[in-house]
N, CA, C and O atoms as CSV, one atom per row, in Angstrom:
chain,resi,resn,atom,element,x,y,z
A,1,MET,N,N,105.430,50.181,63.823
A,1,MET,CA,C,104.183,50.860,63.532
A,1,MET,C,C,104.379,51.766,62.328
A,1,MET,O,O,105.357,52.511,62.264
A,2,ILE,N,N,103.471,51.711,61.388
A,2,ILE,CA,C,103.546,52.535,60.194
A,2,ILE,C,C,102.763,53.818,60.436
A,2,ILE,O,O,101.594,53.777,60.820
A,3,ARG,N,N,103.407,54.952,60.210
A,3,ARG,CA,C,102.757,56.247,60.395
A,3,ARG,C,C,102.466,56.847,59.030
A,3,ARG,O,O,103.352,56.913,58.178
A,4,ALA,N,N,101.258,57.274,58.821
A,4,ALA,CA,C,100.892,57.937,57.578
A,4,ALA,C,C,101.338,59.395,57.658
A,4,ALA,O,O,101.403,59.985,58.736
A,5,PHE,N,N,101.639,59.950,56.507
A,5,PHE,CA,C,102.040,61.354,56.450
A,5,PHE,C,C,100.804,62.237,56.425
A,5,PHE,O,O,99.917,62.053,55.593
A,6,ILE,N,N,100.750,63.185,57.329
A,6,ILE,CA,C,99.692,64.196,57.333
A,6,ILE,C,C,100.387,65.545,57.242
A,6,ILE,O,O,101.219,65.882,58.085
A,7,SER,N,N,100.045,66.310,56.221
A,7,SER,CA,C,100.728,67.582,55.964
A,7,SER,C,C,100.586,68.535,57.152
A,7,SER,O,O,99.667,68.410,57.962
A,8,ILE,N,N,101.501,69.470,57.236
A,8,ILE,CA,C,101.474,70.486,58.292
A,8,ILE,C,C,100.179,71.298,58.206
A,8,ILE,O,O,99.578,71.624,59.230
A,9,GLN,N,N,99.754,71.621,56.982
A,9,GLN,CA,C,98.514,72.381,56.807
A,9,GLN,C,C,97.321,71.595,57.354
A,9,GLN,O,O,96.453,72.160,58.020
A,10,ARG,N,N,97.284,70.305,57.073
A,10,ARG,CA,C,96.189,69.460,57.568
A,10,ARG,C,C,96.258,69.350,59.090
A,10,ARG,O,O,95.224,69.387,59.758
A,11,GLN,N,N,97.455,69.215,59.643
A,11,GLN,CA,C,97.600,69.153,61.096
A,11,GLN,C,C,97.101,70.435,61.740
A,11,GLN,O,O,96.441,70.394,62.779
A,12,ASP,N,N,97.414,71.580,61.128
A,12,ASP,CA,C,96.930,72.861,61.661
A,12,ASP,C,C,95.405,72.917,61.640
A,12,ASP,O,O,94.777,73.389,62.588
A,13,SER,N,N,94.825,72.434,60.553
A,13,SER,CA,C,93.366,72.394,60.435
A,13,SER,C,C,92.771,71.479,61.507
A,13,SER,O,O,91.770,71.825,62.135
A,14,LEU,N,N,93.379,70.330,61.713
A,14,LEU,CA,C,92.896,69.385,62.726
A,14,LEU,C,C,93.069,69.943,64.134
A,14,LEU,O,O,92.221,69.733,65.001
A,15,ARG,N,N,94.157,70.647,64.353
A,15,ARG,CA,C,94.408,71.268,65.658
A,15,ARG,C,C,93.272,72.246,65.985
A,15,ARG,O,O,92.780,72.289,67.112
A,16,THR,N,N,92.873,73.018,64.991
A,16,THR,CA,C,91.783,73.975,65.168
A,16,THR,C,C,90.459,73.259,65.405
A,16,THR,O,O,89.649,73.710,66.215
A,17,GLU,N,N,90.236,72.170,64.721
A,17,GLU,CA,C,88.973,71.433,64.794
A,17,GLU,C,C,88.867,70.528,66.022
A,17,GLU,O,O,87.767,70.110,66.384
A,18,LEU,N,N,89.981,70.223,66.658
A,18,LEU,CA,C,89.985,69.266,67.763
A,18,LEU,C,C,89.042,69.668,68.887
A,18,LEU,O,O,88.359,68.814,69.452
A,19,ARG,N,N,88.995,70.926,69.213
A,19,ARG,CA,C,88.123,71.389,70.304
A,19,ARG,C,C,86.661,71.058,69.995
A,19,ARG,O,O,85.937,70.591,70.874
A,20,ARG,N,N,86.222,71.296,68.758
A,20,ARG,CA,C,84.854,70.988,68.346
A,20,ARG,C,C,84.603,69.478,68.432
A,20,ARG,O,O,83.540,69.038,68.870
A,21,VAL,N,N,85.598,68.696,68.008
A,21,VAL,CA,C,85.482,67.243,68.048
A,21,VAL,C,C,85.304,66.769,69.494
A,21,VAL,O,O,84.450,65.928,69.773
A,22,VAL,N,N,86.097,67.300,70.392
A,22,VAL,CA,C,86.002,66.917,71.808
A,22,VAL,C,C,84.629,67.289,72.361
A,22,VAL,O,O,84.024,66.512,73.099
A,23,ASP,N,N,84.138,68.474,72.005
A,23,ASP,CA,C,82.809,68.882,72.464
A,23,ASP,C,C,81.732,67.927,71.953
A,23,ASP,O,O,80.828,67.554,72.700
A,24,LEU,N,N,81.828,67.529,70.680
A,24,LEU,CA,C,80.855,66.590,70.116
A,24,LEU,C,C,80.934,65.233,70.801
A,24,LEU,O,O,79.904,64.601,71.036
A,25,LEU,N,N,82.137,64.777,71.125
A,25,LEU,CA,C,82.284,63.497,71.828
A,25,LEU,C,C,81.651,63.565,73.213
A,25,LEU,O,O,81.005,62.612,73.648
A,26,LYS,N,N,81.832,64.678,73.901
A,26,LYS,CA,C,81.234,64.835,75.232
A,26,LYS,C,C,79.717,64.807,75.157
A,26,LYS,O,O,79.054,64.328,76.077
A,27,LEU,N,N,79.164,65.320,74.062
A,27,LEU,CA,C,77.717,65.343,73.866
A,27,LEU,C,C,77.186,64.042,73.253
A,27,LEU,O,O,75.994,63.912,72.975
A,28,ARG,N,N,78.098,63.081,73.048
A,28,ARG,CA,C,77.763,61.785,72.426
A,28,ARG,C,C,77.174,61.973,71.028
A,28,ARG,O,O,76.184,61.343,70.657
A,29,ARG,N,N,77.821,62.867,70.262
A,29,ARG,CA,C,77.387,63.152,68.900
A,29,ARG,C,C,78.518,62.895,67.913
A,29,ARG,O,O,78.739,63.682,66.993
A,30,ALA,N,N,79.224,61.803,68.106
A,30,ALA,CA,C,80.360,61.465,67.251
A,30,ALA,C,C,79.948,61.286,65.791
A,30,ALA,O,O,80.777,61.437,64.894
A,31,GLY,N,N,78.695,60.970,65.547
A,31,GLY,CA,C,78.204,60.802,64.188
A,31,GLY,C,C,78.297,62.070,63.358
A,31,GLY,O,O,78.211,62.017,62.131
A,32,GLU,N,N,78.474,63.214,64.019
A,32,GLU,CA,C,78.588,64.496,63.330
A,32,GLU,C,C,80.034,64.826,62.940
A,32,GLU,O,O,80.293,65.860,62.324
A,33,ILE,N,N,80.959,63.957,63.297
A,33,ILE,CA,C,82.375,64.149,62.969
A,33,ILE,C,C,82.668,63.347,61.714
A,33,ILE,O,O,82.331,62.166,61.634
A,34,SER,N,N,83.294,63.986,60.737
A,34,SER,CA,C,83.561,63.269,59.485
A,34,SER,C,C,84.561,62.132,59.710
A,34,SER,O,O,85.444,62.207,60.564
A,35,GLU,N,N,84.387,61.095,58.920
A,35,GLU,CA,C,85.254,59.920,59.021
A,35,GLU,C,C,86.715,60.283,58.758
A,35,GLU,O,O,87.615,59.745,59.403
A,36,SER,N,N,86.951,61.190,57.818
A,36,SER,CA,C,88.329,61.572,57.503
A,36,SER,C,C,88.988,62.298,58.672
A,36,SER,O,O,90.178,62.110,58.926
A,37,VAL,N,N,88.231,63.121,59.381
A,37,VAL,CA,C,88.765,63.816,60.562
A,37,VAL,C,C,89.098,62.795,61.644
A,37,VAL,O,O,90.168,62.854,62.250
A,38,ILE,N,N,88.192,61.870,61.885
A,38,ILE,CA,C,88.444,60.829,62.893
A,38,ILE,C,C,89.690,60.034,62.531
A,38,ILE,O,O,90.562,59.824,63.374
A,39,ASN,N,N,89.775,59.595,61.287
A,39,ASN,CA,C,90.934,58.801,60.863
A,39,ASN,C,C,92.237,59.560,61.053
A,39,ASN,O,O,93.221,59.004,61.541
A,40,ASP,N,N,92.243,60.829,60.666
A,40,ASP,CA,C,93.475,61.617,60.804
A,40,ASP,C,C,93.828,61.860,62.268
A,40,ASP,O,O,95.001,61.802,62.637
A,41,LEU,N,N,92.835,62.129,63.100
A,41,LEU,CA,C,93.110,62.350,64.526
A,41,LEU,C,C,93.624,61.081,65.195
A,41,LEU,O,O,94.461,61.147,66.095
A,42,VAL,N,N,93.127,59.932,64.762
A,42,VAL,CA,C,93.636,58.659,65.288
A,42,VAL,C,C,95.070,58.439,64.799
A,42,VAL,O,O,95.928,58.011,65.571
A,43,LEU,N,N,95.333,58.731,63.517
A,43,LEU,CA,C,96.695,58.579,62.992
A,43,LEU,C,C,97.693,59.465,63.731
A,43,LEU,O,O,98.847,59.081,63.922
A,44,LEU,N,N,97.251,60.646,64.146
A,44,LEU,CA,C,98.123,61.560,64.885
A,44,LEU,C,C,98.224,61.196,66.368
A,44,LEU,O,O,98.987,61.809,67.115
A,45,SER,N,N,97.452,60.198,66.783
A,45,SER,CA,C,97.389,59.766,68.192
A,45,SER,C,C,96.795,60.848,69.094
A,45,SER,O,O,97.155,60.947,70.266
A,46,TRP,N,N,95.887,61.655,68.549
A,46,TRP,CA,C,95.172,62.646,69.344
A,46,TRP,C,C,93.871,62.058,69.860
A,46,TRP,O,O,93.349,62.491,70.888
A,47,LEU,N,N,93.344,61.060,69.137
A,47,LEU,CA,C,92.182,60.286,69.562
A,47,LEU,C,C,92.551,58.819,69.471
A,47,LEU,O,O,93.455,58.439,68.727
A,48,GLU,N,N,91.838,57.991,70.241
A,48,GLU,CA,C,92.037,56.553,70.141
A,48,GLU,C,C,90.704,55.852,70.316
A,48,GLU,O,O,89.774,56.370,70.935
A,49,TRP,N,N,90.644,54.658,69.749
A,49,TRP,CA,C,89.468,53.814,69.928
A,49,TRP,C,C,89.625,53.041,71.225
A,49,TRP,O,O,90.679,52.468,71.500
A,50,SER,N,N,88.569,53.034,72.012
A,50,SER,CA,C,88.592,52.305,73.283
A,50,SER,C,C,87.227,51.656,73.482
A,50,SER,O,O,86.245,52.336,73.779
A,51,GLY,N,N,87.174,50.350,73.318
A,51,GLY,CA,C,85.921,49.634,73.497
A,51,GLY,C,C,84.817,50.098,72.563
A,51,GLY,O,O,83.648,50.119,72.950
A,52,GLY,N,N,85.165,50.468,71.354
A,52,GLY,CA,C,84.176,50.914,70.378
A,52,GLY,C,C,83.828,52.385,70.463
A,52,GLY,O,O,82.996,52.873,69.698
A,53,SER,N,N,84.450,53.091,71.378
A,53,SER,CA,C,84.224,54.531,71.534
A,53,SER,C,C,85.521,55.285,71.284
A,53,SER,O,O,86.617,54.756,71.469
A,54,LEU,N,N,85.372,56.513,70.865
A,54,LEU,CA,C,86.543,57.376,70.701
A,54,LEU,C,C,86.814,58.114,71.996
A,54,LEU,O,O,85.891,58.529,72.697
A,55,ARG,N,N,88.092,58.272,72.305
A,55,ARG,CA,C,88.446,59.083,73.464
A,55,ARG,C,C,89.724,59.857,73.163
A,55,ARG,O,O,90.542,59.457,72.334
A,56,LEU,N,N,89.861,60.953,73.850
A,56,LEU,CA,C,91.016,61.823,73.719
A,56,LEU,C,C,92.221,61.158,74.365
A,56,LEU,O,O,92.121,60.611,75.463
A,57,THR,N,N,93.356,61.204,73.684
A,57,THR,CA,C,94.595,60.673,74.260
A,57,THR,C,C,95.268,61.761,75.090
A,57,THR,O,O,94.817,62.907,75.095
A,58,THR,N,N,96.322,61.415,75.775
A,58,THR,CA,C,97.094,62.408,76.519
A,58,THR,C,C,97.635,63.467,75.565
A,58,THR,O,O,97.613,64.659,75.874
A,59,THR,N,N,98.115,63.033,74.414
A,59,THR,CA,C,98.611,63.979,73.411
A,59,THR,C,C,97.496,64.912,72.962
A,59,THR,O,O,97.701,66.121,72.856
A,60,GLY,N,N,96.314,64.353,72.698
A,60,GLY,CA,C,95.174,65.161,72.295
A,60,GLY,C,C,94.780,66.168,73.366
A,60,GLY,O,O,94.450,67.314,73.061
A,61,ALA,N,N,94.817,65.739,74.612
A,61,ALA,CA,C,94.496,66.645,75.721
A,61,ALA,C,C,95.507,67.784,75.790
A,61,ALA,O,O,95.140,68.929,76.054
A,62,ASN,N,N,96.775,67.471,75.553
A,62,ASN,CA,C,97.803,68.512,75.552
A,62,ASN,C,C,97.583,69.508,74.417
A,62,ASN,O,O,97.766,70.711,74.603
A,63,ILE,N,N,97.193,69.013,73.244
A,63,ILE,CA,C,96.906,69.890,72.111
A,63,ILE,C,C,95.732,70.814,72.462
A,63,ILE,O,O,95.777,72.010,72.175
A,64,CYS,N,N,94.693,70.266,73.077
A,64,CYS,CA,C,93.543,71.078,73.492
A,64,CYS,C,C,93.964,72.162,74.480
A,64,CYS,O,O,93.529,73.309,74.375
A,65,ARG,N,N,94.803,71.796,75.429
A,65,ARG,CA,C,95.295,72.768,76.414
A,65,ARG,C,C,96.074,73.878,75.726
A,65,ARG,O,O,95.909,75.053,76.055
A,66,GLN,N,N,96.924,73.508,74.771
A,66,GLN,CA,C,97.702,74.507,74.025
A,66,GLN,C,C,96.773,75.460,73.275
A,66,GLN,O,O,97.000,76.670,73.254
A,67,GLN,N,N,95.723,74.907,72.659
A,67,GLN,CA,C,94.763,75.732,71.923
A,67,GLN,C,C,94.051,76.690,72.880
A,67,GLN,O,O,93.841,77.858,72.555
A,68,HIS,N,N,93.684,76.191,74.056
A,68,HIS,CA,C,92.995,77.013,75.046
A,68,HIS,C,C,93.886,78.172,75.496
A,68,HIS,O,O,93.435,79.315,75.577
A,69,VAL,N,N,95.134,77.873,75.784
A,69,VAL,CA,C,96.076,78.913,76.207
A,69,VAL,C,C,96.285,79.937,75.094
A,69,VAL,O,O,96.338,81.141,75.348
A,70,ALA,N,N,96.401,79.448,73.865
A,70,ALA,CA,C,96.596,80.354,72.725
A,70,ALA,C,C,95.399,81.298,72.572
A,70,ALA,O,O,95.582,82.475,72.261
A,71,LEU,N,N,94.190,80.800,72.784
A,71,LEU,CA,C,93.006,81.636,72.688
A,71,LEU,C,C,92.967,82.680,73.812
A,71,LEU,O,O,92.602,83.836,73.598
A,72,GLU,N,N,93.352,82.239,75.007
A,72,GLU,CA,C,93.344,83.162,76.147
A,72,GLU,C,C,94.390,84.257,76.018
A,72,GLU,O,O,94.154,85.394,76.428
A,73,THR,N,N,95.530,83.929,75.460
A,73,THR,CA,C,96.621,84.897,75.363
A,73,THR,C,C,96.625,85.640,74.037
A,73,THR,O,O,97.412,86.565,73.839
A,74,GLY,N,N,95.743,85.234,73.127
A,74,GLY,CA,C,95.660,85.916,71.836
A,74,GLY,C,C,96.773,85.572,70.881
A,74,GLY,O,O,97.076,86.355,69.980
A,75,LEU,N,N,97.401,84.402,71.057
A,75,LEU,CA,C,98.491,84.008,70.164
A,75,LEU,C,C,97.972,83.421,68.887
A,75,LEU,O,O,98.757,83.036,68.021
């Protein structure tokens, strides 16, 4: 499998944006997510295509949990 390079700065930006992306997916508003964000999240294996729909991967869920804990603890 070929992995594309995504800079640390871009990963940090995506990590911050992931929560919003998940909320939009739950609301069935994926059209509001930019194609570049979707592509990068899929490359990072935080999202995956499943039957024509996007869904959060286990890795993506773990990232969301980490973000939630960081917000609660003020880190």
